[in-house]
C-alpha positions in Angstrom: 86.8 121.6 112.5 89.6 118.7 112.7 91.6 118.9 116.0 94.6 120.4 115.1 92.7 123.3 113.3 90.4 124.0 116.6 94.2 124.0 118.4 94.9 126.6 116.1 91.9 128.9 116.3 91.9 128.5 120.1 95.4 129.9 120.5 96.8 126.6 121.8 99.3 126.5 118.9 100.4 129.9 119.6 100.5 129.1 123.1 102.6 126.0 123.6 105.0 127.5 120.5 105.7 130.8 122.3 106.3 128.6 125.3 108.6 126.2 123.6 110.5 128.3 121.1 113.2 129.3 123.1 114.0 125.6 123.7 115.1 125.7 120.3 118.8 126.0 119.1 117.2 127.9 115.9 113.9 128.9 114.5 111.9 125.3 114.3 110.8 123.9 110.9 107.4 123.1 112.3 105.8 125.2 115.2 106.1 122.9 118.4 102.3 123.7 119.3 101.3 122.0 116.2 103.5 118.7 116.5 101.6 118.7 120.0 98.4 118.9 118.2 99.4 116.5 115.3 100.2 114.3 118.3 97.0 114.8 120.0 95.4 114.2 116.3 97.1 110.8 115.9 96.1 109.6 119.6 92.1 110.4 118.5 93.0 108.3 115.4 94.0 105.2 118.0 97.9 105.7 117.4 99.5 103.9 120.2 102.8 105.2 119.9 104.6 108.7 118.6 105.2 107.2 115.2 101.6 106.4 114.8 101.6 110.2 113.6 101.6 108.5 110.2 98.0 107.8 110.9 97.4 111.6 110.5 99.9 112.1 107.9 97.9 109.6 105.7 94.8 111.8 105.5 96.4 115.2 104.2 93.1 116.0 102.8 91.8 116.3 106.2 94.9 117.7 107.8 97.8 120.2 106.6 101.1 118.7 105.9 102.1 116.7 109.3 105.7 116.8 111.2 108.0 113.8 110.1 108.8 110.8 112.6 112.1 112.2 113.8 110.5 115.7 114.3 108.2 114.1 116.9 
């Protein structure tokens, strides 16, 4: 199981999303918890900055669609 999948399966994505969804002006395009999980995956793949999420985005065969840099 890949990091973001594990985060979904354990309820981490849902928990973080529930905690943060009230901070959005409208419905989020990407679940806040999923953004956090994608960032964690990028760090695990040696990213040194938030823009490093591109490392995860380039491996779409392993990960679901990943949020854009501006969303992060």
